[in-house]
Structure formats: structure tokens, C-alpha cells
N, C-alpha and C positions, 0 to 999 in steps of 0.2 A: 503493498499499497505507501502511493507516493506521499510523506508530509505533507500534512496542510500548511496553505503560502501564510495565514498569519501566527504562525507558533512561533517566529522570531522577533514577534512585534516588539521588544525593550524587555519582557518578563524574564524571557531564559536565552543564554549563550543555546546555539545549536548542541543538543543531543540529545539525551534521555534521564527521567525524573526516575529512583527508584524506589518502589513503594514496600518496605517488607512486611506484612499480612494485608492485602489490599483487597484479598477476595470479600472480606464484608464487613459489615458494622462499620467503624471508625475509617478504620483502613479504604474500606471503599470511598466514602465520606470522601477524604483527602485525595483518592486518583481522581476522581468525577471534577474536584476542587482545580486540583492540578491541571488538569485538561482542558477548562473552560478560561482558564489564563491561560493556555498556548502549552501546556508542556507533554509532549510525549509521554507513555507511562509505558515500563517494564514493574510488573508485579506478582509476588511470591504469593503462593498459598500451603498450605500442608497437606491437604487430604479433600479438600472442597473443590474439585476440581472443575464442576458444571457453576457454582458460585463466582470462580475466577473468570471462565469465559466470558459469563454478563457483564462481570464488571467491564471485560475487555470489550464487549458491542456497546453499553454504554457510553466508554471513552470514544472510541470511534466514530460513534454518533455524535458526539462535542469536534468532529474536526480533526483529531488526535492520530499517530500510531498507537497502538499496545501492545503487548503481549503478558503472558501468563508463564510462570514457571514454579512447578513442585521445588520446595527448600524443606529440607529438615535443618534446623537453627543450631539444634547441638553438635553435629557433625562442621567442624573446619575444611574439611576435604569438600562437605560439598558446596559449601558459602562462597569459598575460593573459587569453585570450579565454578558457579553460576555467575558472581559479576567478573571475575573475569572474561569472560564469555558474552557478555552486555558489554562490557565497555570493548571489545575488539570486534564488534559490529557497528558500534553507535560511535560518532565524533569524540564524546567524552561521558560521564558521569556527573551532570551536574547541579543533580539533590538527590538526597538521600532522606529518606522518610521510614524508622523504625513502630509501625503501629501495632504491632505483633502481642500476643499476650494470651495466658494459657486459660483453659478453665480449671476453675481452681474451686475449692469447699471453703464455704464459707465458718472461721471455723477461730476459735480464741487462740492467742498464741499459747498457751501453755497447753491446747489439745491437739498442736500441731503432728499429723503424722508424718516423720519421719521420710519415708516416702516418698511425700508426695512434697516436702519441703527441696531434697535433693531432685526431683523431677522438673519443677519449677524452676528455681534456680539454673538448674542446667540449661534446658529452652528457653527462658526468659535472658537472664541475667548473661550468662555464658553466649547465651546467643546473639545479641549484641555487641559483646565482645567480638565474637568472631566475625561478623558485618565490618565494623571499622577496623578490625585487624586489617581486612583483606581492602575496603574502599578507602582509606586514609591514603596509601601510595597512590593507589588509579587516580585519584581527586588530585594530589598535589602535581602529578606530571601532566596534570591537564587543566592549569588552574586555578584547582582550588573550586568551592562550590557551596553549599548548606545543607547542614544536617540536623535534622527536626526528630525528637525523640518524644512519643508521647506519654506523659507518666501519668500522675494521680495530685490532683488537690490533696489525697489523703498525705501526702509528704508535709503537709502544714497543720493539719486539724487531723490529728487518727481517728478514721471510720471505726470503731470496734467490727471484730468478724472477718476483717481484710486484710490480714497483716499477709497473706499470703500473694495479694496483690502490691501491697508498699514498699515491703523489702525487698524484693528483685529489681525495682523503678528506684528505689535510693540510688541503688549500685549505680544502672542507667544513671542519675543525675548526676552523681561523681565522677563517672567517665565523658559525661557532656563539657562538664564546665573544665575537666580536665586535656578535653579537646579544644575547646573555646580558644585557652591559655596557651595553650604550646605549637595548636596549628593555624592559629590567626597570620605567624608571617607567611602561610602558604595561602593564601586568602580565602580559607575554610572557617565557617561560620559555623555553630554547633548552639542549638538552642534546647528546652523543651516545654510543650504543649502538655497541661495538666488541668485534665479536665477534672470535673465534679463527678456527680450521678446523671448520667446522660440515658435519656429514654432511645433504648435499641440497643443492638450487639450484645457484648457481654452480660450488662444490667440485665435486660431478656433474659438469659441464661441463668442467673444469681438468684432473680426472684424469690423463686419457689422454693428455695434456699433457708428465705429471713421470714419474717410474722410481718403483715400487713402493717401493725402500728410500729414496727423498727421503720418501715419506708415512708412512715407519714410523717414521724419523729425528724428520719433527713431532710424531707419537704419545710418542715419547720423551719430546723436549721440552716436553710439555706437565703440569703438577704433576698433577692427576689421571690419567694416559696414557692417554685418550681423547679422542675429539672430542667437540664437544657438540650437540646436536639443534635445530632448528629453533624449535620449543616455547620450548627454555631462553633464546634470545635475545628472542622473540618476550614472554612475559613481564616480562621486564625494560625493553624497551620502550614497553609500553603501562603499569607500574610509572611509568615516569617521566610520562606523560598525565594520570596522577589526580592527588585532591587529596591523596594521601598522597607524595606528593612536591612540595607545593607552596613549600616552601622548598628545593628542588635548582636550579641553575642554572646553566649556564656550564662543566657537568661531560664528563670521557670515560671513561665506565664501561665498564669489559672486562669482558665476557662468552667467558672463554677457555681456563677450566679452568687458570689460571697460566702459560698459554705464557710472556707478557708480565714473569711475575715475575725 
């Protein structure tokens, strides 16, 4: 498919945006937001190939090229092979968004299953490390770019039962700050978007694990008295990848309706 004529309208240089975990939920929303701003997109999925292909079709409807690839984040070899292949077929990877998240059990810290803990850390925190270990040299070689990690507003105000989500994302945020500080000399920016409770995606899968009154309490504790939407998070993440945010790096930007205030 020939690249869209509008794709180099000033938002992005020639190349591709890679979205890790882009087949559904917030990741899909970010893929579409990037495409609406003129970016060609390569998105990864773990097992849901049909959802990934649906996202590809929706990106293409917006006039940009798209491709989907299966990826096991816990494997450095797979991550390296996938990103190196993408780099070889495109002028550059100008944007990298990490939007992968694990299906977790809502539980208290003292009740964590050690097996689930290690699986979550390996798939999410170690997975992010594998991605940046591969991506940073590629981005340095081609003039830099923007990295955005989707984390959580729970790092500012701990939500009970959510430690399996917040713990790996705390490590991801530390890595992002390190990247921002150390890689700026190569024109690489790195930021975090930290959603609060968002209707859709992972939250829909977690709802059955908690009581309705718990959900209502979280809404009451949000300054805007409502939950957010995928599009609201995606718009902020996409903004951070554009030239409008060219002097923004090392930041933790909450999109949480004031939950962390």
C-alpha cells in the first residue's frame, strides 16, 4: 500500500510509529490517534490476531499504512528480531509507544501469588526493558524520536487491590526517566502517560473482580466524578509524540480526572 500523501505534514518525519500492545483498549486508541495525525503504524499483539487485524483496517481507513505482528515480550530474542525487521523495512522508527499490560488478579499486597508476581514482572517490566534495549540503538542511528509509556495514575495515589498493575509500572517509569536524562543528547524524548480508571480495555476485564461499591467509591474519589475514555488517554499520548511536545521529556502526565490530586 502506497503511503498516504498527508503523512509528512509536519507531525512526523518519514518512517513508522511502533505501538507495543496496540490490538485493543488504550493501545488501539493510541494507534488510531497516531494515524489521525498522519503516522504509519506497526502494532504488536500477543495472541489476538483478529483484533490486531481489525485495528490495522481502521488505521488504513484513516489513510495511513499499518501492519500487525505477534510478539512475546518476555523474549528478548523475539523483540529484537521484530523491531530490527521493522527498522529494516522503513526509513526509521520515529515513535515508540508501550501500551502493553497484563491481565492481573485484583488483590492485596499480602495476598499476591508469587507465580503471578513473577509472570507479571517478566511480561511487563522486563518486556519494556527488552523493547527499549532494542529500540534505543535503532533510534540513535536515525536521528532520535519519541518514546511514550502508558503507566498508571495509581503511582501517585495507591488504589487498593491494584499492586500487580502499579508495581511493574513503577519500574517502567524509572526507566523512562533514565532514558529521558541519558538519551536526550541523541534527540530521544521519553514520557509517561498515566491513566486513571478508564472505561474500556483492561478495566472492563477487572470489573467482575471487585464489588460495585468499590467502583463507585473510585468514581467519588475522582475530582471530575467520572471515569475517563480511551480517546482521552490516546489524545494525550499522541500529543507527546508530536513536534508540539518537542521540549517535553521525562514527564509523568496523569490523565485521571483528578484522582491523584
